C-alpha positions in Angstrom: 22.7 -16.2 13.7 25.6 -14.1 14.1 24.5 -10.7 12.4 26.2 -11.1 8.9 27.7 -7.8 10.5 29.5 -9.5 12.8 29.4 -14.0 11.9 30.5 -13.5 8.5 32.7 -10.3 8.3 34.8 -12.4 10.8 34.2 -15.5 8.6 33.8 -14.6 5.2 36.8 -12.3 4.5 37.7 -14.4 1.4 34.5 -15.6 -1.4 32.7 -18.4 0.3 33.1 -20.2 -2.8 36.8 -20.7 -1.9 38.7 -22.5 0.7 40.6 -20.7 2.9 43.5 -22.5 3.1 44.7 -20.0 6.6 41.7 -20.7 8.2 41.5 -24.2 7.2 43.5 -27.5 9.6 44.3 -30.5 8.5 42.7 -33.5 11.0 46.1 -35.1 12.7 47.3 -38.5 10.9 48.8 -41.0 11.3 52.8 -41.9 10.0 51.9 -42.2 6.4 51.6 -45.6 5.2 51.8 -46.8 1.4 48.3 -48.4 -0.2 48.3 -49.9 -3.5 45.1 -50.9 -6.0 43.1 -48.7 -4.0 39.9 -47.2 -5.6 37.7 -44.0 -4.5 35.0 -45.6 -2.7 37.9 -47.8 -0.7 39.4 -44.1 0.1 36.0 -42.5 1.0 35.2 -45.4 2.9 31.4 -46.2 5.2 32.4 -43.2 7.6 33.0 -39.7 7.7 37.0 -40.0 7.5 39.0 -42.1 5.1 40.3 -45.1 6.4 43.2 -44.4 4.1 44.3 -41.2 5.8 47.7 -40.3 6.0 48.6 -42.8 3.4 50.4 -42.9 0.1 47.6 -44.3 -2.5 49.0 -45.1 -5.9 46.9 -45.2 -9.6 43.7 -44.3 -8.4 41.5 -44.0 -11.4 38.5 -41.6 -12.5 36.9 -39.5 -14.8 36.9 -35.5 -14.4 33.3 -34.4 -12.8 34.4 -30.8 -12.3 37.5 -28.4 -12.2 38.2 -25.5 -10.1 40.7 -22.8 -11.1 40.1 -20.1 -8.7 41.0 -19.2 -5.0 43.3 -20.9 -2.6 41.5 -24.3 -2.8 42.5 -25.1 -6.3 42.1 -28.7 -7.6 39.4 -31.3 -9.5 36.8 -33.6 -9.2 37.4 -37.3 -10.2 34.4 -39.8 -10.0 34.6 -43.8 -10.6 32.3 -44.8 -13.7 31.8 -47.9 -11.9 30.3 -48.3 -8.6 30.4 -50.7 -6.0 26.8 -52.0 -4.5 27.9 -50.2 -1.0 25.2 -46.5 -0.5 27.2 -45.6 1.9 30.7 -45.2 -0.4 31.1 -42.1 -2.3 32.7 -42.7 -5.8 34.1 -39.4 -6.2 37.1 -37.3 -4.5 38.6 -34.3 -4.8 42.2 -33.8 -5.6 44.0 -30.6 -4.2 46.7 -29.0 -6.8 47.2 -25.8 -5.2 48.1 -24.6 -8.4 45.4 -24.8 -11.4 45.0 -28.0 -12.5 45.7 -29.2 -16.2 43.2 -31.6 -16.5 39.4 -30.6 -18.0 35.9 -32.4 -17.6 36.0 -36.0 -18.8 39.3 -36.7 -18.8 40.0 -40.1 -17.7 43.1 -39.9 -15.0 45.3 -41.6 -12.5 46.0 -40.0 -9.6 49.0 -41.2 -7.3 49.6 -39.0 -3.8 48.2 -38.7 0.4 45.1 -38.8 1.3 44.2 -36.5 3.5 41.1 -35.1 5.7 40.9 -31.3 5.5 38.9 -29.2 7.8 37.4 -26.4 6.3 37.6 -23.5 9.2 39.8 -25.4 11.2 39.3 -28.4 13.4 37.7 -25.8 16.3 35.1 -25.0 14.3 33.3 -28.2 14.8 33.1 -28.7 11.2 33.0 -31.9 9.5 36.3 -32.9 7.2 36.9 -33.3 3.9 38.4 -36.3 2.6 40.8 -35.4 0.0 44.0 -36.5 -2.2 46.8 -34.0 -1.7 50.4 -33.6 -3.4 49.1 -35.3 -6.4 50.7 -37.0 -9.4 48.5 -37.0 -12.3 48.6 -38.7 -15.1 46.1 -38.0 -18.2 44.8 -41.0 -19.6 42.7 -39.9 -22.0 40.1 -37.7 -23.0 36.5 -36.6 -23.7 35.2 -39.3 -21.8 31.6 -39.3 -20.7 31.1 -37.5 -17.3 29.1 -40.1 -14.8 25.8 -39.5 -15.0 24.9 -37.2 -11.6 23.3 -38.5 -8.7 19.3 -37.2 -8.4 18.6 -35.3 -5.1 15.2 -34.9 -5.0 12.6 -34.7 -2.0 12.3 -38.5 -2.1 16.1 -39.5 -1.3 16.8 -37.0 1.2 15.8 -38.4 4.4 13.6 -36.5 6.5 15.7 -36.8 10.4 18.6 -34.6 9.9 21.6 -36.3 11.7 22.4 -39.8 14.3 23.3 -38.6 17.8 26.8 -38.1 17.8 29.1 -40.9 19.8 29.4 -39.6 23.3 33.1 -41.4 23.9 34.2 -39.0 21.0 32.3 -35.6 22.8 29.6 -36.3 20.5 31.4 -36.2 17.2 29.4 -38.2 14.6 32.8 -39.0 12.6 33.3 -42.2 13.3 29.8 -43.3 13.0 28.7 -45.8 10.0 27.0 -43.7 7.2 23.2 -44.5 6.9 22.6 -42.7 4.1 18.8 -43.8 3.7 17.9 -43.0 7.1 19.9 -39.5 7.9 20.5 -36.5 5.6 23.5 -35.8 6.8 24.6 -38.9 6.2 23.1 -39.1 2.5 25.0 -35.9 1.8 28.3 -37.1 3.2 27.6 -40.5 0.6 28.1 -38.3 -2.1 30.6 -36.1 -1.0 32.5 -35.2 -4.0 30.8 -37.1 -6.8 28.5 -35.4 -9.5 24.8 -34.6 -8.3 21.7 -32.9 -9.7 19.0 -30.9 -8.7 15.9 -30.1 -10.6 13.4 -26.8 -10.6 14.1 -26.1 -7.0 13.2 -23.2 -5.1 15.4 -20.4 -3.5 15.1 -20.2 0.4 18.5 -17.7 0.4 18.5 -14.9 -2.0 22.0 -14.6 -3.8 24.5 -13.0 -1.5 27.6 -11.1 -2.6 29.8 -14.2 -2.7 28.0 -15.7 -5.3 26.2 -18.5 -3.6 22.3 -18.9 -2.9 20.7 -21.7 -1.4 17.6 -24.2 -2.8 15.7 -26.6 -1.2 14.9 -30.0 -2.8 11.7 -30.5 -0.7 9.1 -27.8 -1.9 6.8 -28.5 1.2 8.8 -28.8 3.8 8.6 -26.0 6.4 7.0 -23.8 3.5 5.8 -20.1 3.9 3.7 -17.8 1.8 7.0 -16.0 0.5 8.8 -19.2 -0.6 11.3 -19.6 2.5 11.8 -22.7 4.7 10.9 -21.8 8.2 13.0 -23.0 11.1 10.8 -23.2 14.0 12.5 -25.2 16.5 15.6 -26.8 16.7 14.6 -30.2 15.6 13.4 -28.9 12.4 16.7 -28.3 10.4 14.9 -28.5 6.9 17.2 -31.5 5.3 16.3 -30.4 1.8 18.3 -27.1 2.2 21.3 -27.1 -0.2 24.3 -24.8 -1.0 24.5 -23.5 -4.7 27.8 -22.5 -5.6 29.3 -22.0 -9.3 32.6 -23.3 -10.9 32.0 -20.6 -13.7 32.3 -16.7 -13.7 30.4 -14.8 -11.0 28.9 -12.6 -13.3 26.9 -15.2 -14.8 26.0 -16.3 -11.2 21.3 -16.1 -10.9 21.1 -12.9 -9.0 17.8 -14.6 -6.9 15.6 -13.7 -4.7 13.6 -16.2 -2.0 10.8 -17.6 -3.5 12.1 -17.8 -7.1 13.0 -20.9 -9.2 16.0 -22.2 -10.5 14.7 -24.4 -13.3 16.1 -27.2 -15.2 19.0 -28.9 -14.1 21.5 -27.9 -12.1 24.4 -29.8 -11.8 27.7 -30.4 -10.5 30.3 -31.7 -8.0 29.2 -31.8 -4.3 31.6 -30.0 -2.0 31.4 -29.5 1.9 32.7 -25.8 3.3 32.7 -23.6 6.0 30.1 -21.4 5.3 27.0 -23.8 5.6 28.1 -27.2 5.0 27.3 -29.7 1.7 27.3 -27.3 -1.6 26.5 -28.3 -5.1 29.7 -26.4 -6.6 27.5 -26.0 -10.7 29.4 -26.7 -13.6 25.8 -26.5 -15.2 23.1 -23.8 -13.6 19.4 -24.1 -13.9 17.6 -20.9 -15.7 16.1 -18.3 -12.8 12.4 -17.6 -12.6 11.6 -14.7 -10.8 8.9 -15.7 -8.2 8.0 -12.0 -8.1 8.5 -11.2 -4.5 7.9 -7.8 -3.6 8.6 -6.0 0.2 6.1 -5.9 2.2 4.5 -2.3 3.9 2.7 -2.4 6.9 -0.5 -0.6 8.1 -0.4 2.9 9.3 -1.5 3.2 13.3 -4.6 4.8 13.8 -4.6 7.9 15.9 -4.9 6.1 19.5 -2.1 3.7 18.6 1.1 3.8 19.2 3.3 2.3 16.6 6.5 1.0 18.5 9.4 -0.5 16.0 12.8 -2.0 16.2 15.3 -2.3 13.0 18.9 -3.2 13.0 20.2 -1.0 10.0 23.7 -2.9 10.0 26.8 -1.2 10.7 25.3 2.4 9.8 27.7 5.2 9.5 28.0 8.5 7.8 30.0 6.6 4.4 27.5 4.6 3.8 25.3 4.6 0.4 21.6 3.3 2.3 20.8 6.1 3.9 18.1 7.3 1.8 16.9 3.6 1.1 17.0 2.7 5.3 14.9 6.4 5.2 12.6 4.9 3.2 12.2 1.5 4.4 11.1 3.3 7.8 8.8 5.9 6.1 7.3 3.8 3.3 7.5 0.1 4.5 6.7 1.1 8.5 4.1 3.6 8.1 6.4 6.1 10.3 6.2 4.3 13.4 5.8 7.0 16.5 8.9 5.4 18.2 12.0 3.1 16.3 14.4 1.3 18.3 17.8 1.4 16.1 20.4 -1.2 16.5 23.8 -0.8 15.1 24.1 2.7 14.6 28.2 3.7 14.4 30.0 6.6 15.6 30.9 9.5 13.3 33.6 8.2 11.4 32.5 4.3 11.5 35.6 1.6 11.6 38.2 4.4 12.2 39.5 3.2 15.6 40.6 6.9 16.6 38.6 6.7 19.9 35.7 8.4 18.6 32.2 7.5 20.4 29.9 10.5 19.1 27.1 9.1 16.6 25.5 12.6 16.1 26.2 13.0 12.0 25.2 9.4 11.9 22.0 9.6 13.3 21.1 13.2 11.9 22.1 12.0 8.3 19.2 9.7 9.1 16.7 11.4 10.2 17.2 14.1 7.5 16.8 11.5 5.1 13.8 10.2 6.8 12.7 13.8 6.4 13.5 13.9 2.8 11.8 10.7 2.2 8.3 12.3 3.6 8.2 11.1 6.9 8.2 13.3 9.9 11.2 14.6 11.4 12.0 12.1 14.6 14.0 13.6 17.5 16.6 11.1 19.3 18.0 10.3 22.6 21.0 8.0 23.1 24.2 7.3 25.4 27.5 6.9 24.1 29.2 3.9 24.9 32.6 3.8 26.3 35.1 3.1 23.6 35.7 -0.4 21.9 33.8 -1.9 24.8 30.6 -3.3 23.3 31.8 -5.4 20.4 31.1 -5.2 17.0 33.4 -3.9 14.1 36.1 -2.4 15.9 36.1 1.2 15.8 32.6 1.1 15.2 31.3 1.6 18.6 27.8 0.5 17.5 25.0 1.4 20.0 21.2 1.6 20.3 19.2 4.9 19.6 15.7 5.5 20.3 14.0 8.0 17.3 10.9 9.2 18.3 8.3 11.4 16.6 7.7 14.3 19.0 4.1 15.4 17.1 2.8 11.9 18.4 5.0 10.9 21.7 7.1 12.8 24.1 10.2 11.6 25.8 10.7 12.1 29.0 13.9 13.4 30.0 15.8 12.2 33.6 19.4 13.7 33.9 22.5 11.8 34.6 22.3 8.7 32.6 26.0 7.7 31.1 27.9 5.2 29.6 28.8 3.5 32.9 25.9 4.6 35.1 23.0 1.8 35.9 19.6 2.9 35.3 17.2 2.1 38.6 13.6 2.0 39.3 11.4 4.4 41.8 7.8 5.6 42.3 6.7 8.2 41.9 2.6 8.6 43.3 2.2 4.9 43.2 3.6 5.2 39.0 7.0 3.8 38.2 9.4 5.9 36.9 13.7 5.7 35.6 15.7 7.1 38.3 17.5 8.4 34.5 16.4 8.6 31.1 18.0 7.6 29.0 19.8 5.3 31.3 21.8 2.0 30.3 20.9 -1.5 32.1 23.9 -2.7 34.8 26.4 -1.4 32.7 29.3 -2.8 34.8 27.5 -6.3 35.1 29.8 -9.3 33.0 26.6 -10.2 31.5 27.4 -7.3 29.2 31.1 -7.7 28.2 31.8 -6.6 24.7 28.4 -6.1 24.2 26.2 -3.8 24.0 24.3 -2.2 27.0 20.1 -2.4 27.2 19.2 1.4 26.9 16.3 2.3 28.6 13.8 5.2 28.1 10.7 6.7 29.3 7.8 7.8 27.3 4.5 9.2 27.3 2.2 8.5 24.4 -1.6 10.4 25.0 -0.7 10.8 28.9 0.4 7.2 29.2 3.8 6.5 30.3 5.2 3.7 28.1 9.0 2.1 29.5 11.2 1.3 26.0 14.0 -1.0 26.7 16.4 -1.1 23.1 18.5 -4.2 23.5 21.5 -5.8 20.9 22.3 -8.8 22.6 25.9 -10.9 22.0 26.2 -12.7 18.7 25.6 -16.4 17.7 29.7 -16.5 16.7 31.8 -19.1 17.9 28.3 -21.7 17.8 28.9 -24.6 16.0 26.6 -24.9 12.7 23.6 -27.3 11.5 26.3 -29.4 9.6 28.6 -29.6 12.3 30.5 -33.2 13.1 29.1 -32.6 16.4 25.4 -33.8 16.7 23.7 -31.4 18.3 25.6 -28.8 17.6 27.1 -26.7 20.8 25.2 -23.2 21.2 28.2 -21.9 22.8 27.3 -18.2 22.9 23.9 -18.4 24.7 25.6 -18.5 28.0 26.3 -14.8 27.8 22.9 -14.6 26.1 20.9 -16.1 29.3 23.1 -14.0 31.5 21.8 -10.5 29.3 18.5 -12.1 29.4 18.1 -12.5 32.9 19.3 -8.6 33.3 16.6 -7.5 31.4 14.4 -9.3 32.8 15.1 -8.1 36.0 14.9 -5.0 35.7 11.2 -5.3 34.0 10.4 -6.8 37.2 11.4 -4.0 39.0 9.4 -2.0 37.1 6.5 -4.4 37.3 6.6 -4.4 41.7 6.5 -0.9 41.5 3.6 -0.4 39.0 2.0 -3.6 38.3 0.1 -2.7 35.2 3.0 -0.7 33.8 3.6 -0.6 29.6 7.0 -2.3 29.2 8.3 -3.2 25.6 11.8 -5.1 25.6 12.7 -4.6 21.9 15.7 -5.0 19.6 18.0 -7.8 18.0 18.2 -10.4 20.6 20.4 -12.5 18.4 18.1 -15.6 19.4 15.1 -17.4 18.3 11.2 -16.9 19.6 11.8 -21.0 20.5 15.0 -20.7 22.9 16.1 -20.5 26.6 16.7 -16.7 25.9 13.3 -15.7 24.7 12.1 -18.2 28.1 14.5 -16.1 30.4 13.3 -12.9 29.4 9.9 -13.9 29.4 10.5 -15.1 32.7 7.3 -16.0 35.1 5.1 -13.7 32.5 6.9 -10.6 33.1 7.3 -10.3 29.1 6.3 -12.3 26.3 7.4 -12.6 22.5 4.4 -10.8 20.2 6.2 -12.2 17.3 4.3 -15.9 18.8 1.0 -14.0 18.0 1.6 -14.5 14.0 1.2 -18.2 12.7 4.3 -19.9 12.8 5.2 -20.0 9.3 5.2 -16.4 9.6 7.8 -16.3 12.6 10.9 -14.8 10.9 13.1 -11.4 10.7 16.5 -13.3 9.0 17.5 -15.8 6.7 20.3 -17.8 7.2 21.6 -20.6 5.1 18.4 -21.3 3.7 16.3 -20.9 7.3 14.3 -18.2 7.8 14.1 -17.5 11.5 13.6 -15.0 14.2 16.4 -13.2 15.4 14.6 -9.9 15.9 11.6 -9.8 19.0 9.4 -7.4 20.4 8.6 -8.4 24.1 5.3 -6.6 26.0 4.5 -6.5 29.8 1.1 -8.3 30.7 -0.8 -5.0 30.4 -0.1 -4.6 26.5 -1.0 -8.2 26.2 -4.1 -8.4 28.1 -7.3 -8.5 26.0 -4.8 -9.1 22.8 -5.4 -5.4 22.0 -2.2 -5.5 20.0 -1.0 -6.2 16.5 2.4 -7.6 15.5 4.1 -7.2 12.4 7.7 -8.8 11.2 8.1 -6.5 7.8 9.9 -8.2 5.0 12.2 -6.2 3.3 15.4 -7.1 3.7 16.2 -10.8 4.5 15.0 -12.8 1.6 16.2 -10.0 -0.8 19.4 -10.2 -3.2 19.4 -6.5 -2.5 19.2 -6.2 1.2 20.3 -2.7 2.6 20.7 -4.7 6.2 20.3 -8.2 7.0 16.9 -7.9 9.7 13.8 -7.4 8.9 12.1 -4.9 10.9 9.5 -5.4 13.3 6.4 -3.7 14.3 4.1 -3.5 17.2 0.9 -1.1 17.5 -1.0 -1.3 20.6 -3.7 1.0 22.7 -1.5 2.3 25.7 
């Protein structure tokens, strides 16, 4: 998924518990008409968009079930206490007031206003719309009424199938399709849009984030792993039991949860839809948090004859950050001081200050000093400064990959001439492959790397054996349609660039293997794509590389946790000489992705083998 340092910084410019009015649009509507004696289920209708969209409705009645007094999407939810007998029509609706609403939970109200379809994130996002009543005139009829009993969402009520296939006549949109809430999970949730719902005793599958939101699952056995998460193992494994939890109360009381914790008891409130993950239970009653006791993992120390190679995305690390000691501790104590570490998202010496600075020596040396202070080795390092503002990421930060290596265990073969614009090549020396420059960048002028990090190739020697290492940080998933998009299946537009990047890296590995068939080659880093993706398949080619995370059981294949789905973004791919005989060991070391107090959104990966 998009790195939280890219997609989230781009999207989460406001708290995820608020709908960003500036980032939202209304669906184009017909000339307003007038409708009398309309009830909420009539407004909601049997598809995702209201048959009354654009029309003024009069004296719509309901009981207030939740009030949102914060952010730019102030308003309240109301629900008809006398439902119809059609499970496809929701009995709840959001009333957008724009200012703090003057109603309370339990009020019986009558509302006159215009029905609108509000698209969180704007129509270009591909998101579904939320049916709302806007520009309302509100009459409070009485107070203190019983709130309609919440609909229980659990493993029995949510279908296993995720979504219908979109209508090809509308570019794959499901907006106009009749809802089938007993058949598809997205239809089920949509049939409850705006209604009072309840989940009970749910396991946390994404920890609390800085915006006071977390994710739970109502399906305790759906692709569960041993640490309590829910694994996203294919494009058809969307995990239908995931649901986002937010709160209508103060954020100071929001549960601070890790994966594997449990929200015991009932969590109750209106079911909303937002641009940061789709359907969300906005709670006016939160369950009690029970710790699952999850601990950060520690890998084993490599033996004397093993080479340990790691990849670690340190999430926009610059000298002003307060995370150096924590990153150093993770490298020393959890990764056990690998011999080679590929770091991704190392920023320049003044971080996001966009003044032309590209050098990152202060950032790297501060981390090395912190590693020494944590009891680790004094690593040496190699990298190449990018051209200013040409490699994507946070503007001004000039993120790049950096090799750390322990000179007491491994040496680096320096070959002069590598710079930001010079392409590294492959040559032969006495029948052995060698790089023309080391370190060097792979084809940096190629369009595949536009506004993206160029791969860093380096030549190392361990116990007399040359090992080629290629550090990567592929283009992010920013711009892809979300799993809850109105377009099904969602379009993954960002993968076009990653496919080009994967082909470039595979071609470079082929060049090495043409010269030396048994060369030890490792391509690693934040690939921003899954181990089952076409990106990974292109990288692997015809066997030139193989993603070593596939040596783990499927339930253990994850490096990142996004919207309740634990998934692979970081990979270490190996050449046949390393894979042959299965004389290697792979570990995804879970120190970040599952925890609320993460210092990066990625888990580091470690490969150990005998060159």
